[in-house]
ChimeraX commands (.cxc) that place a marker at each C-alpha (Angstrom):
marker #1 position 0.30,-0.03,-0.10 radius 0.5
marker #1 position 1.63,3.35,-1.00 radius 0.5
marker #1 position 1.99,6.05,1.82 radius 0.5
marker #1 position 0.10,9.08,1.90 radius 0.5
marker #1 position 0.88,12.36,3.52 radius 0.5
marker #1 position -1.26,10.99,5.77 radius 0.5
marker #1 position 0.77,8.57,7.08 radius 0.5
marker #1 position 3.53,11.66,7.80 radius 0.5
marker #1 position 2.38,12.52,11.41 radius 0.5
marker #1 position 2.64,9.43,12.64 radius 0.5
marker #1 position 5.63,7.87,11.37 radius 0.5
marker #1 position 6.89,11.31,12.65 radius 0.5
marker #1 position 5.60,10.23,16.09 radius 0.5
marker #1 position 6.58,6.86,15.94 radius 0.5
marker #1 position 10.45,7.99,15.75 radius 0.5
marker #1 position 10.17,9.20,19.31 radius 0.5
marker #1 position 12.58,10.59,20.60 radius 0.5
marker #1 position 15.03,10.01,17.72 radius 0.5
marker #1 position 13.17,12.43,15.33 radius 0.5
marker #1 position 12.45,11.69,12.31 radius 0.5
marker #1 position 15.62,12.94,9.58 radius 0.5
marker #1 position 14.26,14.90,6.88 radius 0.5
marker #1 position 16.42,12.70,4.10 radius 0.5
marker #1 position 14.15,9.48,5.42 radius 0.5
marker #1 position 10.60,12.16,5.08 radius 0.5
marker #1 position 11.66,12.94,1.40 radius 0.5
marker #1 position 12.63,9.16,-0.23 radius 0.5
marker #1 position 9.26,7.98,1.46 radius 0.5
marker #1 position 6.86,10.56,1.02 radius 0.5
marker #1 position 8.13,13.00,-1.52 radius 0.5
marker #1 position 7.07,11.10,-4.89 radius 0.5
marker #1 position 9.52,10.62,-7.70 radius 0.5
marker #1 position 11.15,14.34,-7.02 radius 0.5
marker #1 position 12.33,12.85,-3.50 radius 0.5
marker #1 position 16.44,12.01,-4.65 radius 0.5
marker #1 position 16.40,15.58,-5.55 radius 0.5
marker #1 position 13.89,18.02,-3.83 radius 0.5
marker #1 position 11.46,18.78,-1.39 radius 0.5
marker #1 position 8.70,19.14,-3.43 radius 0.5
marker #1 position 6.34,22.10,-2.43 radius 0.5
marker #1 position 3.93,19.68,-1.85 radius 0.5
marker #1 position 5.48,18.30,1.26 radius 0.5
marker #1 position 7.03,21.58,2.09 radius 0.5
marker #1 position 3.98,22.53,3.07 radius 0.5
marker #1 position 2.50,19.57,4.74 radius 0.5
marker #1 position 5.49,19.76,6.71 radius 0.5
marker #1 position 4.85,23.43,7.60 radius 0.5
marker #1 position 1.27,22.96,8.30 radius 0.5
marker #1 position 1.95,20.18,10.67 radius 0.5
marker #1 position 4.71,22.60,12.49 radius 0.5
marker #1 position 1.68,25.59,12.13 radius 0.5
marker #1 position -0.43,23.47,14.53 radius 0.5
marker #1 position 1.88,22.09,16.84 radius 0.5
marker #1 position 1.82,18.48,16.17 radius 0.5
marker #1 position 5.71,18.64,15.01 radius 0.5
marker #1 position 8.93,20.63,15.74 radius 0.5
marker #1 position 11.61,21.28,13.49 radius 0.5
marker #1 position 14.37,20.57,11.63 radius 0.5
marker #1 position 16.92,20.76,13.91 radius 0.5
marker #1 position 20.38,19.73,12.54 radius 0.5
marker #1 position 22.66,17.17,14.06 radius 0.5
marker #1 position 25.68,17.07,11.53 radius 0.5
marker #1 position 24.42,16.44,8.07 radius 0.5
marker #1 position 20.86,15.36,9.32 radius 0.5
marker #1 position 17.82,17.59,9.76 radius 0.5
marker #1 position 15.66,16.14,11.97 radius 0.5
marker #1 position 11.56,16.42,13.16 radius 0.5
marker #1 position 9.87,15.53,16.14 radius 0.5
marker #1 position 6.61,15.50,17.40 radius 0.5
marker #1 position 5.26,17.78,19.89 radius 0.5
marker #1 position 6.77,16.85,23.57 radius 0.5
marker #1 position 9.42,14.19,21.84 radius 0.5
marker #1 position 13.29,14.79,20.98 radius 0.5
marker #1 position 16.04,17.43,22.72 radius 0.5
marker #1 position 14.62,20.30,24.88 radius 0.5
marker #1 position 16.01,22.39,27.37 radius 0.5
marker #1 position 14.62,20.26,30.11 radius 0.5
marker #1 position 16.49,16.86,28.90 radius 0.5
marker #1 position 19.55,19.23,28.96 radius 0.5
marker #1 position 18.91,19.86,32.10 radius 0.5
marker #1 position 18.48,16.27,33.17 radius 0.5
marker #1 position 21.82,15.92,31.22 radius 0.5
marker #1 position 23.75,18.12,33.18 radius 0.5
marker #1 position 22.56,17.27,36.60 radius 0.5
marker #1 position 23.28,13.73,36.03 radius 0.5
marker #1 position 27.11,14.81,34.95 radius 0.5
marker #1 position 27.30,16.96,37.90 radius 0.5
marker #1 position 25.75,14.17,40.20 radius 0.5
marker #1 position 28.22,11.78,38.76 radius 0.5
marker #1 position 31.24,13.90,39.51 radius 0.5
marker #1 position 30.61,14.00,43.44 radius 0.5
marker #1 position 32.34,16.27,45.74 radius 0.5
marker #1 position 34.86,17.24,42.57 radius 0.5
marker #1 position 33.43,20.63,41.34 radius 0.5
marker #1 position 32.94,20.60,37.68 radius 0.5
marker #1 position 33.33,23.69,35.52 radius 0.5
marker #1 position 31.27,24.92,32.99 radius 0.5
marker #1 position 33.46,24.40,30.30 radius 0.5
marker #1 position 33.82,20.80,31.38 radius 0.5
marker #1 position 30.62,20.66,31.50 radius 0.5
marker #1 position 29.85,21.93,28.12 radius 0.5
marker #1 position 32.37,19.06,26.61 radius 0.5
marker #1 position 30.45,16.07,28.68 radius 0.5
marker #1 position 27.08,17.17,27.00 radius 0.5
marker #1 position 26.89,15.33,23.65 radius 0.5
marker #1 position 24.31,14.85,20.90 radius 0.5
marker #1 position 21.53,16.50,20.45 radius 0.5
marker #1 position 21.15,17.96,23.92 radius 0.5
marker #1 position 24.41,20.08,23.32 radius 0.5
marker #1 position 22.34,22.56,21.16 radius 0.5
marker #1 position 20.41,23.47,24.71 radius 0.5
marker #1 position 23.26,23.51,26.60 radius 0.5
marker #1 position 23.36,27.13,27.82 radius 0.5
marker #1 position 19.60,27.15,28.51 radius 0.5
marker #1 position 19.67,23.74,29.88 radius 0.5
marker #1 position 22.30,24.92,32.70 radius 0.5
marker #1 position 20.22,27.97,33.79 radius 0.5
marker #1 position 17.53,25.68,34.21 radius 0.5
marker #1 position 19.23,23.66,36.26 radius 0.5
marker #1 position 20.58,26.52,38.51 radius 0.5
marker #1 position 17.43,27.99,38.40 radius 0.5
marker #1 position 15.44,25.05,39.50 radius 0.5
marker #1 position 18.65,24.81,42.18 radius 0.5
marker #1 position 19.18,20.51,40.83 radius 0.5
marker #1 position 22.91,22.26,41.04 radius 0.5
marker #1 position 24.47,24.95,42.90 radius 0.5
marker #1 position 26.66,27.30,40.84 radius 0.5
marker #1 position 29.93,28.44,42.82 radius 0.5
marker #1 position 31.61,31.25,41.51 radius 0.5
marker #1 position 35.65,31.63,41.60 radius 0.5
marker #1 position 36.84,34.83,40.14 radius 0.5
marker #1 position 35.66,34.93,36.43 radius 0.5
marker #1 position 34.97,31.03,36.60 radius 0.5
marker #1 position 32.18,28.67,37.06 radius 0.5
marker #1 position 31.97,25.32,38.54 radius 0.5
marker #1 position 29.00,22.85,39.85 radius 0.5
marker #1 position 27.74,20.83,42.01 radius 0.5
marker #1 position 25.47,18.73,43.17 radius 0.5
marker #1 position 22.37,19.84,45.30 radius 0.5
marker #1 position 22.96,16.74,47.82 radius 0.5
marker #1 position 26.57,17.56,47.68 radius 0.5
marker #1 position 25.71,21.02,48.58 radius 0.5
marker #1 position 23.58,19.75,51.45 radius 0.5
marker #1 position 26.02,17.61,52.79 radius 0.5
marker #1 position 29.03,19.83,52.82 radius 0.5
marker #1 position 27.45,23.26,53.23 radius 0.5
marker #1 position 24.14,22.15,55.11 radius 0.5
marker #1 position 21.96,22.96,52.83 radius 0.5
marker #1 position 19.03,20.71,51.93 radius 0.5
marker #1 position 16.20,20.55,49.08 radius 0.5
marker #1 position 13.44,21.88,49.83 radius 0.5
marker #1 position 9.74,22.57,48.03 radius 0.5
marker #1 position 9.65,23.98,44.73 radius 0.5
marker #1 position 13.02,23.95,44.24 radius 0.5
marker #1 position 14.53,25.78,46.66 radius 0.5
marker #1 position 17.34,24.81,49.15 radius 0.5
marker #1 position 17.05,25.44,52.57 radius 0.5
marker #1 position 19.70,24.68,55.65 radius 0.5
marker #1 position 19.88,21.75,56.86 radius 0.5
marker #1 position 17.54,21.42,60.09 radius 0.5
marker #1 position 18.66,23.47,62.98 radius 0.5
marker #1 position 20.30,25.97,60.50 radius 0.5
marker #1 position 19.38,29.48,59.17 radius 0.5
marker #1 position 17.29,30.44,56.38 radius 0.5
marker #1 position 19.39,31.61,53.90 radius 0.5
marker #1 position 16.93,32.51,51.14 radius 0.5
marker #1 position 14.55,34.06,53.40 radius 0.5
marker #1 position 15.09,35.73,56.49 radius 0.5
marker #1 position 18.75,35.19,57.27 radius 0.5
marker #1 position 19.91,38.15,59.85 radius 0.5
marker #1 position 23.33,38.32,58.92 radius 0.5
marker #1 position 22.98,40.17,54.89 radius 0.5
marker #1 position 25.35,41.55,52.32 radius 0.5
marker #1 position 24.45,45.39,53.51 radius 0.5
marker #1 position 25.46,44.35,56.98 radius 0.5
marker #1 position 28.74,43.11,55.34 radius 0.5
marker #1 position 29.13,45.78,53.43 radius 0.5
marker #1 position 30.39,48.85,56.00 radius 0.5
marker #1 position 33.33,46.33,57.51 radius 0.5
marker #1 position 34.25,45.48,54.03 radius 0.5
marker #1 position 34.58,49.26,52.60 radius 0.5
marker #1 position 36.35,50.08,55.83 radius 0.5
marker #1 position 39.09,46.92,55.52 radius 0.5
marker #1 position 39.56,48.00,51.49 radius 0.5
marker #1 position 39.84,51.55,52.35 radius 0.5
marker #1 position 42.71,50.44,55.09 radius 0.5
marker #1 position 44.37,48.23,52.56 radius 0.5
marker #1 position 45.03,51.48,50.00 radius 0.5
marker #1 position 41.75,50.17,47.56 radius 0.5
marker #1 position 42.82,46.54,46.96 radius 0.5
marker #1 position 39.15,44.65,46.60 radius 0.5
marker #1 position 40.63,41.15,47.74 radius 0.5
marker #1 position 39.52,41.20,51.51 radius 0.5
marker #1 position 40.37,38.22,54.04 radius 0.5
marker #1 position 37.29,36.46,55.29 radius 0.5
marker #1 position 39.01,36.48,58.76 radius 0.5
marker #1 position 39.69,40.02,58.81 radius 0.5
marker #1 position 35.72,40.16,57.65 radius 0.5
marker #1 position 34.87,37.91,60.87 radius 0.5
marker #1 position 36.93,39.78,63.03 radius 0.5
marker #1 position 35.40,42.80,62.27 radius 0.5
marker #1 position 31.61,41.65,62.64 radius 0.5
marker #1 position 32.70,39.95,65.63 radius 0.5
marker #1 position 29.89,37.10,64.45 radius 0.5
marker #1 position 29.96,33.27,64.01 radius 0.5
marker #1 position 32.23,31.97,61.27 radius 0.5
marker #1 position 29.62,29.53,60.07 radius 0.5
marker #1 position 27.24,32.45,59.48 radius 0.5
marker #1 position 29.29,34.45,57.61 radius 0.5
marker #1 position 30.35,31.20,55.58 radius 0.5
marker #1 position 26.90,30.86,54.58 radius 0.5
marker #1 position 26.18,34.58,53.86 radius 0.5
marker #1 position 29.14,34.26,51.55 radius 0.5
marker #1 position 28.45,31.34,49.98 radius 0.5
marker #1 position 25.06,32.81,48.93 radius 0.5
marker #1 position 26.23,35.39,47.53 radius 0.5
marker #1 position 28.75,34.08,45.81 radius 0.5
marker #1 position 25.88,32.06,43.76 radius 0.5
marker #1 position 24.02,34.93,43.42 radius 0.5
marker #1 position 26.50,36.63,41.63 radius 0.5
marker #1 position 27.34,39.34,43.92 radius 0.5
marker #1 position 30.90,38.48,45.36 radius 0.5
marker #1 position 33.62,36.51,44.53 radius 0.5
marker #1 position 35.83,34.26,46.83 radius 0.5
marker #1 position 39.37,33.14,46.07 radius 0.5
marker #1 position 41.49,30.33,47.13 radius 0.5
marker #1 position 44.62,31.03,48.93 radius 0.5
marker #1 position 47.51,31.59,46.77 radius 0.5
marker #1 position 50.47,30.62,49.45 radius 0.5
marker #1 position 50.73,28.14,52.34 radius 0.5
marker #1 position 52.20,31.22,54.23 radius 0.5
marker #1 position 49.30,32.41,55.81 radius 0.5
marker #1 position 49.22,32.50,59.61 radius 0.5
marker #1 position 46.29,29.52,61.03 radius 0.5
marker #1 position 44.08,31.65,61.99 radius 0.5
marker #1 position 43.57,33.17,58.21 radius 0.5
marker #1 position 43.28,29.74,57.22 radius 0.5
marker #1 position 41.04,28.80,59.52 radius 0.5
marker #1 position 39.01,31.03,58.60 radius 0.5
marker #1 position 38.83,30.37,54.85 radius 0.5
marker #1 position 35.76,28.44,53.02 radius 0.5
marker #1 position 36.73,25.02,52.00 radius 0.5
marker #1 position 35.25,23.98,49.10 radius 0.5
marker #1 position 35.36,20.34,47.57 radius 0.5
marker #1 position 37.55,19.72,44.60 radius 0.5
marker #1 position 40.15,22.26,45.96 radius 0.5
marker #1 position 43.20,21.66,48.37 radius 0.5
marker #1 position 43.14,25.47,49.74 radius 0.5
marker #1 position 41.05,27.14,51.21 radius 0.5
marker #1 position 38.87,30.47,49.87 radius 0.5
marker #1 position 40.41,32.88,52.27 radius 0.5
marker #1 position 39.37,36.14,50.70 radius 0.5
marker #1 position 36.40,37.82,49.50 radius 0.5
marker #1 position 35.70,40.26,46.43 radius 0.5
marker #1 position 32.33,42.04,46.42 radius 0.5
marker #1 position 31.82,43.07,42.72 radius 0.5
marker #1 position 30.64,46.28,41.59 radius 0.5
marker #1 position 31.54,47.93,44.39 radius 0.5
marker #1 position 33.03,51.64,43.89 radius 0.5
marker link #1:1,2 radius 0.2
marker link #1:2,3 radius 0.2
marker link #1:3,4 radius 0.2
marker link #1:4,5 radius 0.2
marker link #1:5,6 radius 0.2
marker link #1:6,7 radius 0.2
marker link #1:7,8 radius 0.2
marker link #1:8,9 radius 0.2
marker link #1:9,10 radius 0.2
marker link #1:10,11 radius 0.2
marker link #1:11,12 radius 0.2
marker link #1:12,13 radius 0.2
marker link #1:13,14 radius 0.2
marker link #1:14,15 radius 0.2
marker link #1:15,16 radius 0.2
marker link #1:16,17 radius 0.2
marker link #1:17,18 radius 0.2
marker link #1:18,19 radius 0.2
marker link #1:19,20 radius 0.2
marker link #1:20,21 radius 0.2
marker link #1:21,22 radius 0.2
marker link #1:22,23 radius 0.2
marker link #1:23,24 radius 0.2
marker link #1:24,25 radius 0.2
marker link #1:25,26 radius 0.2
marker link #1:26,27 radius 0.2
marker link #1:27,28 radius 0.2
marker link #1:28,29 radius 0.2
marker link #1:29,30 radius 0.2
marker link #1:30,31 radius 0.2
marker link #1:31,32 radius 0.2
marker link #1:32,33 radius 0.2
marker link #1:33,34 radius 0.2
marker link #1:34,35 radius 0.2
marker link #1:35,36 radius 0.2
marker link #1:36,37 radius 0.2
marker link #1:37,38 radius 0.2
marker link #1:38,39 radius 0.2
marker link #1:39,40 radius 0.2
marker link #1:40,41 radius 0.2
marker link #1:41,42 radius 0.2
marker link #1:42,43 radius 0.2
marker link #1:43,44 radius 0.2
marker link #1:44,45 radius 0.2
marker link #1:45,46 radius 0.2
marker link #1:46,47 radius 0.2
marker link #1:47,48 radius 0.2
marker link #1:48,49 radius 0.2
marker link #1:49,50 radius 0.2
marker link #1:50,51 radius 0.2
marker link #1:51,52 radius 0.2
marker link #1:52,53 radius 0.2
marker link #1:53,54 radius 0.2
marker link #1:54,55 radius 0.2
marker link #1:55,56 radius 0.2
marker link #1:56,57 radius 0.2
marker link #1:57,58 radius 0.2
marker link #1:58,59 radius 0.2
marker link #1:59,60 radius 0.2
marker link #1:60,61 radius 0.2
marker link #1:61,62 radius 0.2
marker link #1:62,63 radius 0.2
marker link #1:63,64 radius 0.2
marker link #1:64,65 radius 0.2
marker link #1:65,66 radius 0.2
marker link #1:66,67 radius 0.2
marker link #1:67,68 radius 0.2
marker link #1:68,69 radius 0.2
marker link #1:69,70 radius 0.2
marker link #1:70,71 radius 0.2
marker link #1:71,72 radius 0.2
marker link #1:72,73 radius 0.2
marker link #1:73,74 radius 0.2
marker link #1:74,75 radius 0.2
marker link #1:75,76 radius 0.2
marker link #1:76,77 radius 0.2
marker link #1:77,78 radius 0.2
marker link #1:78,79 radius 0.2
marker link #1:79,80 radius 0.2
marker link #1:80,81 radius 0.2
marker link #1:81,82 radius 0.2
marker link #1:82,83 radius 0.2
marker link #1:83,84 radius 0.2
marker link #1:84,85 radius 0.2
marker link #1:85,86 radius 0.2
marker link #1:86,87 radius 0.2
marker link #1:87,88 radius 0.2
marker link #1:88,89 radius 0.2
marker link #1:89,90 radius 0.2
marker link #1:90,91 radius 0.2
marker link #1:91,92 radius 0.2
marker link #1:92,93 radius 0.2
marker link #1:93,94 radius 0.2
marker link #1:94,95 radius 0.2
marker link #1:95,96 radius 0.2
marker link #1:96,97 radius 0.2
marker link #1:97,98 radius 0.2
marker link #1:98,99 radius 0.2
marker link #1:99,100 radius 0.2
marker link #1:100,101 radius 0.2
marker link #1:101,102 radius 0.2
marker link #1:102,103 radius 0.2
marker link #1:103,104 radius 0.2
marker link #1:104,105 radius 0.2
marker link #1:105,106 radius 0.2
marker link #1:106,107 radius 0.2
marker link #1:107,108 radius 0.2
marker link #1:108,109 radius 0.2
marker link #1:109,110 radius 0.2
marker link #1:110,111 radius 0.2
marker link #1:111,112 radius 0.2
marker link #1:112,113 radius 0.2
marker link #1:113,114 radius 0.2
marker link #1:114,115 radius 0.2
marker link #1:115,116 radius 0.2
marker link #1:116,117 radius 0.2
marker link #1:117,118 radius 0.2
marker link #1:118,119 radius 0.2
marker link #1:119,120 radius 0.2
marker link #1:120,121 radius 0.2
marker link #1:121,122 radius 0.2
marker link #1:122,123 radius 0.2
marker link #1:123,124 radius 0.2
marker link #1:124,125 radius 0.2
marker link #1:125,126 radius 0.2
marker link #1:126,127 radius 0.2
marker link #1:127,128 radius 0.2
marker link #1:128,129 radius 0.2
marker link #1:129,130 radius 0.2
marker link #1:130,131 radius 0.2
marker link #1:131,132 radius 0.2
marker link #1:132,133 radius 0.2
marker link #1:133,134 radius 0.2
marker link #1:134,135 radius 0.2
marker link #1:135,136 radius 0.2
marker link #1:136,137 radius 0.2
marker link #1:137,138 radius 0.2
marker link #1:138,139 radius 0.2
marker link #1:139,140 radius 0.2
marker link #1:140,141 radius 0.2
marker link #1:141,142 radius 0.2
marker link #1:142,143 radius 0.2
marker link #1:143,144 radius 0.2
marker link #1:144,145 radius 0.2
marker link #1:145,146 radius 0.2
marker link #1:146,147 radius 0.2
marker link #1:147,148 radius 0.2
marker link #1:148,149 radius 0.2
marker link #1:149,150 radius 0.2
marker link #1:150,151 radius 0.2
marker link #1:151,152 radius 0.2
marker link #1:152,153 radius 0.2
marker link #1:153,154 radius 0.2
marker link #1:154,155 radius 0.2
marker link #1:155,156 radius 0.2
marker link #1:156,157 radius 0.2
marker link #1:157,158 radius 0.2
marker link #1:158,159 radius 0.2
marker link #1:159,160 radius 0.2
marker link #1:160,161 radius 0.2
marker link #1:161,162 radius 0.2
marker link #1:162,163 radius 0.2
marker link #1:163,164 radius 0.2
marker link #1:164,165 radius 0.2
marker link #1:165,166 radius 0.2
marker link #1:166,167 radius 0.2
marker link #1:167,168 radius 0.2
marker link #1:168,169 radius 0.2
marker link #1:169,170 radius 0.2
marker link #1:170,171 radius 0.2
marker link #1:171,172 radius 0.2
marker link #1:172,173 radius 0.2
marker link #1:173,174 radius 0.2
marker link #1:174,175 radius 0.2
marker link #1:175,176 radius 0.2
marker link #1:176,177 radius 0.2
marker link #1:177,178 radius 0.2
marker link #1:178,179 radius 0.2
marker link #1:179,180 radius 0.2
marker link #1:180,181 radius 0.2
marker link #1:181,182 radius 0.2
marker link #1:182,183 radius 0.2
marker link #1:183,184 radius 0.2
marker link #1:184,185 radius 0.2
marker link #1:185,186 radius 0.2
marker link #1:186,187 radius 0.2
marker link #1:187,188 radius 0.2
marker link #1:188,189 radius 0.2
marker link #1:189,190 radius 0.2
marker link #1:190,191 radius 0.2
marker link #1:191,192 radius 0.2
marker link #1:192,193 radius 0.2
marker link #1:193,194 radius 0.2
marker link #1:194,195 radius 0.2
marker link #1:195,196 radius 0.2
marker link #1:196,197 radius 0.2
marker link #1:197,198 radius 0.2
marker link #1:198,199 radius 0.2
marker link #1:199,200 radius 0.2
marker link #1:200,201 radius 0.2
marker link #1:201,202 radius 0.2
marker link #1:202,203 radius 0.2
marker link #1:203,204 radius 0.2
marker link #1:204,205 radius 0.2
marker link #1:205,206 radius 0.2
marker link #1:206,207 radius 0.2
marker link #1:207,208 radius 0.2
marker link #1:208,209 radius 0.2
marker link #1:209,210 radius 0.2
marker link #1:210,211 radius 0.2
marker link #1:211,212 radius 0.2
marker link #1:212,213 radius 0.2
marker link #1:213,214 radius 0.2
marker link #1:214,215 radius 0.2
marker link #1:215,216 radius 0.2
marker link #1:216,217 radius 0.2
marker link #1:217,218 radius 0.2
marker link #1:218,219 radius 0.2
marker link #1:219,220 radius 0.2
marker link #1:220,221 radius 0.2
marker link #1:221,222 radius 0.2
marker link #1:222,223 radius 0.2
marker link #1:223,224 radius 0.2
marker link #1:224,225 radius 0.2
marker link #1:225,226 radius 0.2
marker link #1:226,227 radius 0.2
marker link #1:227,228 radius 0.2
marker link #1:228,229 radius 0.2
marker link #1:229,230 radius 0.2
marker link #1:230,231 radius 0.2
marker link #1:231,232 radius 0.2
marker link #1:232,233 radius 0.2
marker link #1:233,234 radius 0.2
marker link #1:234,235 radius 0.2
marker link #1:235,236 radius 0.2
marker link #1:236,237 radius 0.2
marker link #1:237,238 radius 0.2
marker link #1:238,239 radius 0.2
marker link #1:239,240 radius 0.2
marker link #1:240,241 radius 0.2
marker link #1:241,242 radius 0.2
marker link #1:242,243 radius 0.2
marker link #1:243,244 radius 0.2
marker link #1:244,245 radius 0.2
marker link #1:245,246 radius 0.2
marker link #1:246,247 radius 0.2
marker link #1:247,248 radius 0.2
marker link #1:248,249 radius 0.2
marker link #1:249,250 radius 0.2
marker link #1:250,251 radius 0.2
marker link #1:251,252 radius 0.2
marker link #1:252,253 radius 0.2
marker link #1:253,254 radius 0.2
marker link #1:254,255 radius 0.2
marker link #1:255,256 radius 0.2
marker link #1:256,257 radius 0.2
marker link #1:257,258 radius 0.2
marker link #1:258,259 radius 0.2
view
């Protein structure tokens, strides 16, 4: 029995997440001209199905152009799931944004930037900034090492007995800024202030300051920096923030866009 355009949508649906290539569509539904070009009739049928929302495409993958049924094939969500799986598999080892990008392959690669944003915004993974570089941890690892645990609607809340840094934390960046600016001025305007000096100036708990700095780092408002020397006094090393995957603690902080 000869195939007709009525068979086109079922064929694309049957292809599932693999999609159906334009070459296959052309040879199956394009008639005698299939070997050379897409006929106007076939082009119109594909356009109609796409306009109706029954299919989407074409997605270029190598030399192939693929069509997918609605809700099938790669997407921001599938790329996000792939990213979360990769970050989870790295365990306590921080994985950089370029390193993560190299691991996301196949059709999901085209959705990597938006998939990464989705994974971070849903807090399935945690983004940490070190200078201009970004690194990622799975939220379960962040829960174990930083005292956070997943909460409802994708929010990360503190572990039992901890402070809710996403809502009503008593220590805020506005509280820290006067001490930060004073210390910055005392060292001639150099932006990298020691976490130890900041902790002494605030006369608060190390844990509370660390949680604030980690939260503000995830939000992109501050950056924290590891030590570049092993000759720092013991108390300055102990005041630093230790992150999985880094042999030395983060001992200084820079508030971004601070005059």
